[in-house]
ChimeraX commands (.cxc) that place a marker at each C-alpha (Angstrom):
marker #1 position 83.36,-14.70,20.46 radius 0.5
marker #1 position 79.67,-13.13,21.34 radius 0.5
marker #1 position 78.93,-13.04,17.57 radius 0.5
marker #1 position 80.07,-16.77,17.38 radius 0.5
marker #1 position 77.75,-17.85,20.40 radius 0.5
marker #1 position 74.83,-15.50,19.41 radius 0.5
marker #1 position 74.84,-13.33,22.44 radius 0.5
marker #1 position 74.07,-9.57,22.26 radius 0.5
marker #1 position 77.07,-7.35,22.48 radius 0.5
marker #1 position 76.61,-3.76,23.69 radius 0.5
marker #1 position 79.00,-0.90,23.90 radius 0.5
marker #1 position 78.44,2.80,24.89 radius 0.5
marker #1 position 80.76,5.66,25.86 radius 0.5
marker #1 position 78.50,6.62,29.10 radius 0.5
marker #1 position 77.12,3.30,30.62 radius 0.5
marker #1 position 75.24,5.38,33.36 radius 0.5
marker #1 position 73.39,7.38,30.77 radius 0.5
marker #1 position 69.77,6.81,30.20 radius 0.5
marker #1 position 69.97,5.44,26.92 radius 0.5
marker #1 position 72.36,2.60,28.02 radius 0.5
marker #1 position 70.08,1.87,31.05 radius 0.5
marker #1 position 67.04,1.62,28.55 radius 0.5
marker #1 position 69.26,-0.61,26.54 radius 0.5
marker #1 position 70.19,-3.05,29.17 radius 0.5
marker #1 position 66.79,-3.25,30.69 radius 0.5
marker #1 position 64.96,-5.19,28.15 radius 0.5
marker #1 position 67.39,-8.04,29.07 radius 0.5
marker #1 position 66.03,-8.49,32.52 radius 0.5
marker #1 position 69.41,-9.31,33.84 radius 0.5
marker #1 position 69.79,-10.74,37.59 radius 0.5
marker #1 position 73.14,-9.59,37.94 radius 0.5
marker #1 position 76.02,-7.17,36.33 radius 0.5
marker #1 position 79.58,-8.29,36.55 radius 0.5
marker #1 position 82.69,-5.95,35.87 radius 0.5
marker #1 position 85.66,-7.32,34.84 radius 0.5
marker #1 position 88.89,-4.73,33.91 radius 0.5
marker #1 position 86.17,-2.23,32.59 radius 0.5
marker #1 position 87.31,1.06,32.16 radius 0.5
marker #1 position 84.15,3.21,33.37 radius 0.5
marker #1 position 82.80,4.35,36.72 radius 0.5
marker #1 position 79.47,2.72,37.90 radius 0.5
marker #1 position 77.00,5.18,39.12 radius 0.5
marker #1 position 74.97,3.86,42.16 radius 0.5
marker #1 position 71.50,3.37,39.91 radius 0.5
marker #1 position 73.16,1.08,37.67 radius 0.5
marker #1 position 75.02,-0.54,40.47 radius 0.5
marker #1 position 71.80,-1.43,42.21 radius 0.5
marker #1 position 69.82,-2.06,39.01 radius 0.5
marker #1 position 70.12,-5.77,39.02 radius 0.5
marker #1 position 68.09,-7.82,41.65 radius 0.5
marker #1 position 71.69,-9.40,42.65 radius 0.5
marker #1 position 73.33,-6.08,42.36 radius 0.5
marker #1 position 76.78,-5.58,40.78 radius 0.5
marker #1 position 80.09,-7.50,41.20 radius 0.5
marker #1 position 83.62,-7.01,40.34 radius 0.5
marker #1 position 86.94,-9.19,39.79 radius 0.5
marker #1 position 90.18,-7.57,40.93 radius 0.5
marker #1 position 93.20,-8.92,40.63 radius 0.5
marker #1 position 94.22,-7.60,44.22 radius 0.5
marker #1 position 94.23,-8.66,47.63 radius 0.5
marker #1 position 91.49,-6.64,49.12 radius 0.5
marker #1 position 91.18,-4.44,51.19 radius 0.5
marker #1 position 95.15,-3.68,50.21 radius 0.5
marker #1 position 96.20,-2.96,46.54 radius 0.5
marker #1 position 93.09,-1.30,45.51 radius 0.5
marker #1 position 93.24,0.68,42.37 radius 0.5
marker #1 position 95.43,0.44,39.42 radius 0.5
marker #1 position 98.75,-1.86,38.13 radius 0.5
marker #1 position 98.43,-4.18,41.05 radius 0.5
marker #1 position 100.41,-6.97,39.74 radius 0.5
marker #1 position 103.43,-4.49,39.19 radius 0.5
marker #1 position 102.97,-2.99,42.76 radius 0.5
marker #1 position 103.06,-6.25,44.37 radius 0.5
marker #1 position 106.45,-7.14,42.57 radius 0.5
marker #1 position 108.02,-3.60,43.65 radius 0.5
marker #1 position 106.67,-4.17,47.15 radius 0.5
marker #1 position 108.43,-7.72,47.12 radius 0.5
marker #1 position 105.33,-9.45,48.16 radius 0.5
marker #1 position 105.18,-12.95,48.87 radius 0.5
marker #1 position 101.68,-13.44,47.63 radius 0.5
marker #1 position 98.97,-11.62,45.61 radius 0.5
marker #1 position 95.34,-11.82,45.67 radius 0.5
marker #1 position 92.24,-12.34,43.43 radius 0.5
marker #1 position 88.97,-10.93,44.91 radius 0.5
marker #1 position 85.47,-10.93,43.87 radius 0.5
marker #1 position 83.36,-8.06,45.44 radius 0.5
marker #1 position 80.20,-6.23,45.25 radius 0.5
marker #1 position 80.69,-3.07,43.85 radius 0.5
marker #1 position 79.79,0.53,45.60 radius 0.5
marker #1 position 80.39,3.95,44.88 radius 0.5
marker #1 position 84.24,3.76,46.06 radius 0.5
marker #1 position 87.18,2.17,44.11 radius 0.5
marker #1 position 87.31,-1.33,45.31 radius 0.5
marker #1 position 85.64,-1.23,48.46 radius 0.5
marker #1 position 82.45,-3.25,48.35 radius 0.5
marker #1 position 82.18,-6.23,50.46 radius 0.5
marker #1 position 84.16,-9.43,49.46 radius 0.5
marker #1 position 82.18,-12.51,48.15 radius 0.5
marker #1 position 85.41,-14.58,47.34 radius 0.5
marker #1 position 89.01,-14.06,47.40 radius 0.5
marker #1 position 91.92,-16.48,46.65 radius 0.5
marker #1 position 95.86,-15.61,47.62 radius 0.5
marker #1 position 98.70,-16.78,44.92 radius 0.5
marker #1 position 102.33,-17.36,46.16 radius 0.5
marker #1 position 104.80,-15.18,44.27 radius 0.5
marker #1 position 108.12,-17.07,44.09 radius 0.5
marker #1 position 111.64,-15.29,43.13 radius 0.5
marker #1 position 111.26,-16.86,39.56 radius 0.5
marker #1 position 107.97,-14.89,39.02 radius 0.5
marker #1 position 108.02,-11.84,37.15 radius 0.5
marker #1 position 105.00,-9.64,35.67 radius 0.5
marker #1 position 104.68,-11.99,32.80 radius 0.5
marker #1 position 104.14,-15.12,34.96 radius 0.5
marker #1 position 101.90,-13.21,37.53 radius 0.5
marker #1 position 99.76,-12.06,34.70 radius 0.5
marker #1 position 99.19,-15.50,32.99 radius 0.5
marker #1 position 98.12,-16.88,36.59 radius 0.5
marker #1 position 95.72,-13.69,36.86 radius 0.5
marker #1 position 94.18,-14.51,33.78 radius 0.5
marker #1 position 93.34,-17.86,34.71 radius 0.5
marker #1 position 92.32,-17.16,38.20 radius 0.5
marker #1 position 90.14,-14.35,37.64 radius 0.5
marker #1 position 87.95,-16.53,35.31 radius 0.5
marker #1 position 87.90,-19.27,37.70 radius 0.5
marker #1 position 87.19,-17.07,40.94 radius 0.5
marker #1 position 84.70,-15.20,38.94 radius 0.5
marker #1 position 82.86,-18.47,37.88 radius 0.5
marker #1 position 83.04,-19.70,41.74 radius 0.5
marker #1 position 81.55,-16.54,42.64 radius 0.5
marker #1 position 78.70,-16.47,40.53 radius 0.5
marker #1 position 77.56,-19.89,41.29 radius 0.5
marker #1 position 77.70,-18.86,45.06 radius 0.5
marker #1 position 75.21,-16.08,44.26 radius 0.5
marker #1 position 73.40,-18.63,42.39 radius 0.5
marker #1 position 73.12,-20.97,44.76 radius 0.5
marker #1 position 72.14,-18.36,47.66 radius 0.5
marker #1 position 75.28,-19.40,49.57 radius 0.5
marker #1 position 77.49,-16.47,48.97 radius 0.5
marker #1 position 78.69,-14.72,52.31 radius 0.5
marker #1 position 79.77,-10.95,52.46 radius 0.5
marker #1 position 82.56,-9.84,54.12 radius 0.5
marker #1 position 83.15,-6.08,54.89 radius 0.5
marker #1 position 86.74,-5.05,53.98 radius 0.5
marker #1 position 86.75,-2.96,57.44 radius 0.5
marker #1 position 86.72,-6.13,59.14 radius 0.5
marker #1 position 90.24,-7.17,57.47 radius 0.5
marker #1 position 91.70,-3.79,57.82 radius 0.5
marker #1 position 90.17,-0.55,58.69 radius 0.5
marker #1 position 91.81,1.52,56.03 radius 0.5
marker #1 position 93.61,-0.84,53.54 radius 0.5
marker #1 position 95.46,1.10,50.72 radius 0.5
marker #1 position 95.40,2.11,47.34 radius 0.5
marker #1 position 97.93,2.20,44.48 radius 0.5
marker #1 position 98.34,4.70,41.92 radius 0.5
marker #1 position 98.40,4.00,38.15 radius 0.5
marker #1 position 101.74,4.04,36.50 radius 0.5
marker #1 position 102.34,6.36,34.08 radius 0.5
marker #1 position 105.12,7.13,31.28 radius 0.5
marker #1 position 108.43,7.91,32.92 radius 0.5
marker #1 position 107.71,5.33,36.21 radius 0.5
marker #1 position 109.82,2.96,34.23 radius 0.5
marker #1 position 113.32,4.72,35.07 radius 0.5
marker #1 position 115.45,2.64,36.87 radius 0.5
marker #1 position 117.15,4.26,40.07 radius 0.5
marker #1 position 120.31,2.34,40.87 radius 0.5
marker #1 position 120.32,4.42,44.36 radius 0.5
marker #1 position 118.40,1.16,45.64 radius 0.5
marker #1 position 119.55,-2.12,47.03 radius 0.5
marker #1 position 119.95,-5.24,44.91 radius 0.5
marker #1 position 116.83,-6.69,46.10 radius 0.5
marker #1 position 114.63,-3.47,45.27 radius 0.5
marker #1 position 116.18,-3.14,41.59 radius 0.5
marker #1 position 115.68,-7.00,41.05 radius 0.5
marker #1 position 111.85,-6.54,42.11 radius 0.5
marker #1 position 111.85,-3.23,40.09 radius 0.5
marker #1 position 112.70,-4.95,36.98 radius 0.5
marker #1 position 110.83,-7.75,37.08 radius 0.5
marker #1 position 107.65,-5.99,38.01 radius 0.5
marker #1 position 107.80,-4.21,34.62 radius 0.5
marker #1 position 109.24,-6.83,32.24 radius 0.5
marker #1 position 107.71,-7.46,28.99 radius 0.5
marker #1 position 104.85,-7.33,28.18 radius 0.5
marker #1 position 105.62,-4.24,30.63 radius 0.5
marker #1 position 107.28,-1.13,29.16 radius 0.5
marker #1 position 110.53,-2.50,30.76 radius 0.5
marker #1 position 112.97,-0.73,33.09 radius 0.5
marker #1 position 114.79,2.16,31.28 radius 0.5
marker #1 position 118.38,3.17,32.33 radius 0.5
marker #1 position 120.85,5.70,30.30 radius 0.5
marker #1 position 124.43,5.57,29.36 radius 0.5
marker #1 position 125.61,9.03,28.25 radius 0.5
marker #1 position 121.70,9.98,27.38 radius 0.5
marker #1 position 121.34,6.68,25.34 radius 0.5
marker #1 position 118.75,4.74,26.57 radius 0.5
marker #1 position 118.75,1.08,27.65 radius 0.5
marker #1 position 115.88,-1.07,28.42 radius 0.5
marker #1 position 116.43,-3.63,30.93 radius 0.5
marker #1 position 114.16,-6.83,31.02 radius 0.5
marker #1 position 115.64,-8.99,33.42 radius 0.5
marker #1 position 118.53,-9.05,36.35 radius 0.5
marker #1 position 119.13,-11.37,39.27 radius 0.5
marker #1 position 120.73,-11.07,42.47 radius 0.5
marker #1 position 124.06,-12.53,42.89 radius 0.5
marker #1 position 124.09,-14.78,46.09 radius 0.5
marker #1 position 126.34,-13.50,48.88 radius 0.5
marker #1 position 127.47,-10.47,47.09 radius 0.5
marker #1 position 129.37,-8.28,49.40 radius 0.5
marker #1 position 127.73,-5.29,51.32 radius 0.5
marker #1 position 130.08,-2.00,50.27 radius 0.5
marker #1 position 129.93,1.62,49.74 radius 0.5
marker #1 position 130.34,2.38,45.71 radius 0.5
marker #1 position 129.10,4.32,43.02 radius 0.5
marker #1 position 125.31,3.16,42.29 radius 0.5
marker #1 position 125.01,2.30,38.20 radius 0.5
marker #1 position 128.63,2.00,37.63 radius 0.5
marker #1 position 129.49,-1.15,35.47 radius 0.5
marker #1 position 131.68,-3.18,37.35 radius 0.5
marker #1 position 131.96,-6.51,35.10 radius 0.5
marker #1 position 131.31,-7.11,31.37 radius 0.5
marker #1 position 130.94,-10.40,29.52 radius 0.5
marker #1 position 129.19,-11.76,26.45 radius 0.5
marker #1 position 126.15,-12.52,28.10 radius 0.5
marker #1 position 125.67,-10.13,30.95 radius 0.5
marker #1 position 127.15,-7.24,32.89 radius 0.5
marker #1 position 127.25,-6.37,36.43 radius 0.5
marker #1 position 126.19,-2.96,38.03 radius 0.5
marker #1 position 126.66,-1.48,41.49 radius 0.5
marker #1 position 123.69,-0.80,43.42 radius 0.5
marker #1 position 123.20,1.15,46.58 radius 0.5
marker #1 position 124.48,-1.92,48.73 radius 0.5
marker #1 position 126.14,-4.63,46.70 radius 0.5
marker #1 position 125.64,-5.27,42.78 radius 0.5
marker #1 position 123.23,-7.11,40.33 radius 0.5
marker #1 position 123.87,-8.87,37.28 radius 0.5
marker #1 position 121.95,-7.87,34.15 radius 0.5
marker #1 position 120.85,-10.57,32.13 radius 0.5
marker #1 position 118.43,-9.15,29.16 radius 0.5
marker #1 position 118.43,-5.91,27.89 radius 0.5
marker #1 position 118.22,-3.98,24.81 radius 0.5
marker #1 position 120.00,-0.77,22.91 radius 0.5
marker #1 position 122.83,-0.56,20.67 radius 0.5
marker #1 position 125.66,0.46,22.81 radius 0.5
marker #1 position 128.70,-0.70,23.75 radius 0.5
marker #1 position 128.83,-1.22,27.52 radius 0.5
marker #1 position 132.16,-1.11,29.17 radius 0.5
marker #1 position 133.77,-1.42,32.58 radius 0.5
marker #1 position 133.58,1.92,34.24 radius 0.5
marker #1 position 130.76,3.20,32.61 radius 0.5
marker #1 position 127.94,4.64,34.55 radius 0.5
marker #1 position 124.27,4.25,34.00 radius 0.5
marker #1 position 121.95,6.82,35.06 radius 0.5
marker link #1:1,2 radius 0.2
marker link #1:2,3 radius 0.2
marker link #1:3,4 radius 0.2
marker link #1:4,5 radius 0.2
marker link #1:5,6 radius 0.2
marker link #1:6,7 radius 0.2
marker link #1:7,8 radius 0.2
marker link #1:8,9 radius 0.2
marker link #1:9,10 radius 0.2
marker link #1:10,11 radius 0.2
marker link #1:11,12 radius 0.2
marker link #1:12,13 radius 0.2
marker link #1:13,14 radius 0.2
marker link #1:14,15 radius 0.2
marker link #1:15,16 radius 0.2
marker link #1:16,17 radius 0.2
marker link #1:17,18 radius 0.2
marker link #1:18,19 radius 0.2
marker link #1:19,20 radius 0.2
marker link #1:20,21 radius 0.2
marker link #1:21,22 radius 0.2
marker link #1:22,23 radius 0.2
marker link #1:23,24 radius 0.2
marker link #1:24,25 radius 0.2
marker link #1:25,26 radius 0.2
marker link #1:26,27 radius 0.2
marker link #1:27,28 radius 0.2
marker link #1:28,29 radius 0.2
marker link #1:29,30 radius 0.2
marker link #1:30,31 radius 0.2
marker link #1:31,32 radius 0.2
marker link #1:32,33 radius 0.2
marker link #1:33,34 radius 0.2
marker link #1:34,35 radius 0.2
marker link #1:35,36 radius 0.2
marker link #1:36,37 radius 0.2
marker link #1:37,38 radius 0.2
marker link #1:38,39 radius 0.2
marker link #1:39,40 radius 0.2
marker link #1:40,41 radius 0.2
marker link #1:41,42 radius 0.2
marker link #1:42,43 radius 0.2
marker link #1:43,44 radius 0.2
marker link #1:44,45 radius 0.2
marker link #1:45,46 radius 0.2
marker link #1:46,47 radius 0.2
marker link #1:47,48 radius 0.2
marker link #1:48,49 radius 0.2
marker link #1:49,50 radius 0.2
marker link #1:50,51 radius 0.2
marker link #1:51,52 radius 0.2
marker link #1:52,53 radius 0.2
marker link #1:53,54 radius 0.2
marker link #1:54,55 radius 0.2
marker link #1:55,56 radius 0.2
marker link #1:56,57 radius 0.2
marker link #1:57,58 radius 0.2
marker link #1:58,59 radius 0.2
marker link #1:59,60 radius 0.2
marker link #1:60,61 radius 0.2
marker link #1:61,62 radius 0.2
marker link #1:62,63 radius 0.2
marker link #1:63,64 radius 0.2
marker link #1:64,65 radius 0.2
marker link #1:65,66 radius 0.2
marker link #1:66,67 radius 0.2
marker link #1:67,68 radius 0.2
marker link #1:68,69 radius 0.2
marker link #1:69,70 radius 0.2
marker link #1:70,71 radius 0.2
marker link #1:71,72 radius 0.2
marker link #1:72,73 radius 0.2
marker link #1:73,74 radius 0.2
marker link #1:74,75 radius 0.2
marker link #1:75,76 radius 0.2
marker link #1:76,77 radius 0.2
marker link #1:77,78 radius 0.2
marker link #1:78,79 radius 0.2
marker link #1:79,80 radius 0.2
marker link #1:80,81 radius 0.2
marker link #1:81,82 radius 0.2
marker link #1:82,83 radius 0.2
marker link #1:83,84 radius 0.2
marker link #1:84,85 radius 0.2
marker link #1:85,86 radius 0.2
marker link #1:86,87 radius 0.2
marker link #1:87,88 radius 0.2
marker link #1:88,89 radius 0.2
marker link #1:89,90 radius 0.2
marker link #1:90,91 radius 0.2
marker link #1:91,92 radius 0.2
marker link #1:92,93 radius 0.2
marker link #1:93,94 radius 0.2
marker link #1:94,95 radius 0.2
marker link #1:95,96 radius 0.2
marker link #1:96,97 radius 0.2
marker link #1:97,98 radius 0.2
marker link #1:98,99 radius 0.2
marker link #1:99,100 radius 0.2
marker link #1:100,101 radius 0.2
marker link #1:101,102 radius 0.2
marker link #1:102,103 radius 0.2
marker link #1:103,104 radius 0.2
marker link #1:104,105 radius 0.2
marker link #1:105,106 radius 0.2
marker link #1:106,107 radius 0.2
marker link #1:107,108 radius 0.2
marker link #1:108,109 radius 0.2
marker link #1:109,110 radius 0.2
marker link #1:110,111 radius 0.2
marker link #1:111,112 radius 0.2
marker link #1:112,113 radius 0.2
marker link #1:113,114 radius 0.2
marker link #1:114,115 radius 0.2
marker link #1:115,116 radius 0.2
marker link #1:116,117 radius 0.2
marker link #1:117,118 radius 0.2
marker link #1:118,119 radius 0.2
marker link #1:119,120 radius 0.2
marker link #1:120,121 radius 0.2
marker link #1:121,122 radius 0.2
marker link #1:122,123 radius 0.2
marker link #1:123,124 radius 0.2
marker link #1:124,125 radius 0.2
marker link #1:125,126 radius 0.2
marker link #1:126,127 radius 0.2
marker link #1:127,128 radius 0.2
marker link #1:128,129 radius 0.2
marker link #1:129,130 radius 0.2
marker link #1:130,131 radius 0.2
marker link #1:131,132 radius 0.2
marker link #1:132,133 radius 0.2
marker link #1:133,134 radius 0.2
marker link #1:134,135 radius 0.2
marker link #1:135,136 radius 0.2
marker link #1:136,137 radius 0.2
marker link #1:137,138 radius 0.2
marker link #1:138,139 radius 0.2
marker link #1:139,140 radius 0.2
marker link #1:140,141 radius 0.2
marker link #1:141,142 radius 0.2
marker link #1:142,143 radius 0.2
marker link #1:143,144 radius 0.2
marker link #1:144,145 radius 0.2
marker link #1:145,146 radius 0.2
marker link #1:146,147 radius 0.2
marker link #1:147,148 radius 0.2
marker link #1:148,149 radius 0.2
marker link #1:149,150 radius 0.2
marker link #1:150,151 radius 0.2
marker link #1:151,152 radius 0.2
marker link #1:152,153 radius 0.2
marker link #1:153,154 radius 0.2
marker link #1:154,155 radius 0.2
marker link #1:155,156 radius 0.2
marker link #1:156,157 radius 0.2
marker link #1:157,158 radius 0.2
marker link #1:158,159 radius 0.2
marker link #1:159,160 radius 0.2
marker link #1:160,161 radius 0.2
marker link #1:161,162 radius 0.2
marker link #1:162,163 radius 0.2
marker link #1:163,164 radius 0.2
marker link #1:164,165 radius 0.2
marker link #1:165,166 radius 0.2
marker link #1:166,167 radius 0.2
marker link #1:167,168 radius 0.2
marker link #1:168,169 radius 0.2
marker link #1:169,170 radius 0.2
marker link #1:170,171 radius 0.2
marker link #1:171,172 radius 0.2
marker link #1:172,173 radius 0.2
marker link #1:173,174 radius 0.2
marker link #1:174,175 radius 0.2
marker link #1:175,176 radius 0.2
marker link #1:176,177 radius 0.2
marker link #1:177,178 radius 0.2
marker link #1:178,179 radius 0.2
marker link #1:179,180 radius 0.2
marker link #1:180,181 radius 0.2
marker link #1:181,182 radius 0.2
marker link #1:182,183 radius 0.2
marker link #1:183,184 radius 0.2
marker link #1:184,185 radius 0.2
marker link #1:185,186 radius 0.2
marker link #1:186,187 radius 0.2
marker link #1:187,188 radius 0.2
marker link #1:188,189 radius 0.2
marker link #1:189,190 radius 0.2
marker link #1:190,191 radius 0.2
marker link #1:191,192 radius 0.2
marker link #1:192,193 radius 0.2
marker link #1:193,194 radius 0.2
marker link #1:194,195 radius 0.2
marker link #1:195,196 radius 0.2
marker link #1:196,197 radius 0.2
marker link #1:197,198 radius 0.2
marker link #1:198,199 radius 0.2
marker link #1:199,200 radius 0.2
marker link #1:200,201 radius 0.2
marker link #1:201,202 radius 0.2
marker link #1:202,203 radius 0.2
marker link #1:203,204 radius 0.2
marker link #1:204,205 radius 0.2
marker link #1:205,206 radius 0.2
marker link #1:206,207 radius 0.2
marker link #1:207,208 radius 0.2
marker link #1:208,209 radius 0.2
marker link #1:209,210 radius 0.2
marker link #1:210,211 radius 0.2
marker link #1:211,212 radius 0.2
marker link #1:212,213 radius 0.2
marker link #1:213,214 radius 0.2
marker link #1:214,215 radius 0.2
marker link #1:215,216 radius 0.2
marker link #1:216,217 radius 0.2
marker link #1:217,218 radius 0.2
marker link #1:218,219 radius 0.2
marker link #1:219,220 radius 0.2
marker link #1:220,221 radius 0.2
marker link #1:221,222 radius 0.2
marker link #1:222,223 radius 0.2
marker link #1:223,224 radius 0.2
marker link #1:224,225 radius 0.2
marker link #1:225,226 radius 0.2
marker link #1:226,227 radius 0.2
marker link #1:227,228 radius 0.2
marker link #1:228,229 radius 0.2
marker link #1:229,230 radius 0.2
marker link #1:230,231 radius 0.2
marker link #1:231,232 radius 0.2
marker link #1:232,233 radius 0.2
marker link #1:233,234 radius 0.2
marker link #1:234,235 radius 0.2
marker link #1:235,236 radius 0.2
marker link #1:236,237 radius 0.2
marker link #1:237,238 radius 0.2
marker link #1:238,239 radius 0.2
marker link #1:239,240 radius 0.2
marker link #1:240,241 radius 0.2
marker link #1:241,242 radius 0.2
marker link #1:242,243 radius 0.2
marker link #1:243,244 radius 0.2
marker link #1:244,245 radius 0.2
marker link #1:245,246 radius 0.2
marker link #1:246,247 radius 0.2
marker link #1:247,248 radius 0.2
marker link #1:248,249 radius 0.2
marker link #1:249,250 radius 0.2
marker link #1:250,251 radius 0.2
view
């Protein structure tokens, strides 16, 4: 896209180096913008342009700092997620807020639908924030005024996708939808054979009773039902060349 629009496009393995700073200094930039970037900005680079450096983060700062925010918001059964444009400082997602918008999360939502909303929302809010800065009307809100601490989310790694059936049906539902495609999908095992689960649903008015979490209670052509710690869930989308039978135990 940069090539098509005749815009210079630079890459560098160390953006805080003298070589990179020398490269960008010739452009006379008023503002630096970070979006889903994978390097840490140091103080000299952050403060180099007159309008400093801003970042767009798909999280409701000062909460949900860090990584894999949309996944964690669903796992935590949030009713909303945020997109925030903020000044960058030497902390991680700790700078003063310029612009923030909250978006509702419905039971019909999953990682895919939130990701699509975040793609368009980040572009929209980032543009609006730049125009506020350009017009001189941007306001700074220190994050400590919202909450003195906030919280951070760790990045999710291989192995974190393993499904624990010793959770409530609601927690299983949230976990599965939080990492569904294009995520890694929830993973469970039947006799050490892997099953990937992409979609489950809670069953209205399912009775609360003690049983064996992970036990397969019913099998039909298009779904099977699995016991959770409190009730049970209906598994609607899965992959794995296995014959699932009533009485089987998923781990």
